[in-house]
C-alpha positions, 0 to 999 in steps of 0.5 A: 281242548281237543288238542290237549286231549290228543296230546295226552292220548299220544303221550299215554300211547307212547308210554304204554308202548314203551312199557309193553316193549320193556315187558317184551324185552324182559320176557325175551331175556328170561326165555333166553336165559331161562333154559340156562337158569333152569339147567343150573337150578336142576344141577344145583338142587340135583333134580 
């Protein structure tokens, strides 16, 4: 019983770690491309 619980918790931990890593990568990508995107939108909409 305890082995199954440990295995599940490790799997959940890995899953949550992968999700967090993906979110961080998306945020980093948006921060890197965000400046270009905001500049492009400002130019496009004449802000």
